N, C-alpha and C positions, 0 to 999 in steps of 0.2 A: 549195664551197671555191673562191675566186678567187686566182690566183696574180698578184702584182703586181710588174712589172719595169721600169715607166716611172718610174724613181726608184729609191730602194731596194728590194731584193728583200724581198718580204714575202708573208705568207699572209693573206687575208682570210675570216673564217668567221662569218657572221651579221653582227652589228653591230661586230665587234671585229678589229683588225689586229695581227697578230703578227710581229715581227721573227724572222729565223732564228738570229742570233746567230752562230754558228760560219762562218768564212771558209769552210771546206771544204764544210760543207753548203749554203751559199749558192749556192757555184759548181755543185754538183750540180744543186740545183733549178733553178738560173737555165738551164743548159744543157738540162735536160729540158723545162723550160717553154717555151723558145724553138722546140721543135719537137713540140708536144703531138700525141700519137698516133703519133709516130714512134720506133722504137728507136734509142736511141744505143748504138753498141758500146762495151763495157767499156774497150776500149784508147783510145777517144776521150776518155773520161773520165779515164782514168788520165793521159793526156797533158796534159789540161787542168789537172790538179790537180798533176802532179810534173814538167811539161815540163822537160827539161835536168838533171834530178835523178836518180841511180840509186837505186832502191828496190827491194831484192830481193823484198819481199813486197807489191808493189803491188796485186795482184788481192785478196789478203786485207784490205789497208787499205781498198781501195775498199768490199769488201762490209760491213766493219765500219761505214764511214761511211754507206752505203745504209741499214744497218739502224737506225743512229741518226736518219736523217732520217724513216725510216718510223716509227719509235716517236713522234718530235716531230709529226708529221702527224696520227698516231692520237690522240695526247693533245689535240690541237686539235678535231678533227672527230668522234671516236668511231668512224670507219670503220677497218678493218683496213688497217695500212700497206701491206702487199703488194698491197692491191687499188688503192691510190693511187700506189704505185710498183711496177710490175709488172717481174718478170723475164722477159725474152723472149729466147729463144736466148742469144746471148753478150752480152747488152746489158740496158738498162733502158728503160721506157717510162712516161710520166707517164700515169697512168689518170684524167684530168680531160677533158672536151669542150674543144675548142680555143678556144670562145668563153668560157670561164672564165678565159682569160690575157688581161691588159689589152693585151699587144703584139699578140695576134692580133685583138682587137676593133679596136684603133687602125688596123690595115693594111686591114681589111675597110671600115671607115668612110673612111679615106682614099681608098681605090679607088673606092667608091661617089660620094662627093664630088667626086673629079677628073672623073668621068665625067659629072657633071652640071653642071659649071661653065659650059660654052658653052650648053647647052640650057635650064637651069633654075638660074641662079645663086642664087636665093632659097633653094631646097631644098638646093642644094650647101652654101651656108654653114651651114644647120642640121647637116649630116652632118660638115662639117669642124670647125665648132665643138666638136661633141662629141668627135670624135677628139682635138683638143688638150686637152680638158678632162681626159682619162684620165691627164695627164702630171702627176708629182709632183716633178719634178727631172730630173738627169741620169739617161739610161737605164743601169740595171745598176750604179749608181753605187758599190754595195760588193762588186761581184763582178768586178772588172777584171783579176784578176791572169792569168787565162788568154787565150791567143791568140784562141780561138773566140769568147769573150764579148766580148773587146775589139773584134773585127771585127763581131759583132752590134750591139753599142752604138754603134760608129760609123755603121752602117747605120741604126739606128732614128733616131739624130739627124739624119741627112741626110734622112731621110724626113719628119721633124718640120718642117725648115725648108721642104720642098717643100710640106707641107699648109699651113703658113702663108702661103706665095707663092699657093697656090690659093685659100685662104680670101680673101687680100686682092685678088685678081683678081676673085673673086664678089662681094665688097662694093662693089668700084669700080663694077659693072654695076648693082647694085641701089641702094645708097645709100652713095656715096663719103664722105659727111660721118661716117659712123659709124668710119672708119678713124682709129686713134689714130696721128697723125704721129710723136710722140716715140717710140712704141714700134717704128714701122716704120723710122723714122731710125736708132734703136739697132740694130735686128736688120741692116739693110743695112750699118750700121759694123762690126758683129762679123763679117759674112760679105762682104768687099769683092771676093771672087772670084765671087760670084753677080750677075751682071748683071741678072738677072731681079728681083732686090730693088732695085736701083738705078732700074730702069725703073718699077717700081711705085712706089717713092718720088717720082719725077718726076711721075707721072700722079696720085698722091694730092695733092701740092703744088699742081699745076695746077687741080684740082677745088676746091681751097680757096682759089682766087683768087691764088695766090703764084707766078705764072709766072716771074718773074725767079729765084726761089729753084730752082725745077725746073730752068731752064736752068743754073744754077751748079752743081748736083749733076752734070749731065752733064759739064760742062767739068772739074770736079774729078775725075771718074771717068776722064775720057779722059787728063788728065795723069798719073794714078797709074798707068794701064796703059801709057802710054809709057815713064814713068820706070822702072817696075818690071820690066817684061816685054817692052818694045818693041812692044806691041800698040795696036791700034786698038779702039775698042768694036764689038761685033757689030752685026748688021743691025737686030735688034730695038730695040737702044738708040737707034741712029741714026734708026729710023723715028719712036719716040717724041719724040725731040729735035725733028725736022722737024715733026711733028703739034703739038706744043706752040708751036713758034716761030711757026707760021702759024695758031695757033688753029683747027686743023681741026675742022669740024663733026662729024667722027666721035667726037670727044673729049666732046660734049657741052657745056653751058654751064658755065664755071667759076663758083664763087660770087663775087660782087661783092667786090672788095678792101676796100670800106668795111665789109662785114660781118665781116672779119679784125680790124679795128682795135679 
């Protein structure tokens, strides 16, 4: 059984994918899946489900919801529900290996890929591409009512952008012409606060033989930072600008402009 949270929360068993349906059961499964092998105290689950609301029988309501979720998982897998969701002390624990949760696999691939970017960018790109391929939409997109899940979703989305930056860095080192400029430009536009994306866009444009556009990206980013926050671009962005302006040998040979026409 695989638990998928990088998109809508779902259960995959064999070749079939099953939506959980109930918002309450989805939230419980999501919170347990975010910490596979760790016991989540019942009061944390109650707070996630009914934060800010007074519920005299919250513990009984939680136990009933866990029972429903167990029966649902048992109907999919044929395994006992109390083995899939264990009662441990005063809480509950997801009884599946961590690598059966897509968010855990994503983080492991992201870590291994990031560690290889400098030493073996080709191998890094393989791991980072696999990490991003696990995503099916916004993280935990149907389980956002509780605070803990919202925080986890934001953290996963932040990590996804970092992985995209690492992958683009690896591709610049191996084969910059594989980079999709429209995709990179769009991502940089969606996240103007991330100077690394701006830097990567400048470098990718330079490698595509579009030096003037690369410099223009810097100037527009500089104006935006000055107008909105009264700041100057960071050192990395300035270094990239100077290297592109001087056509520094460390950047490698840009594609001839004629090839772009």
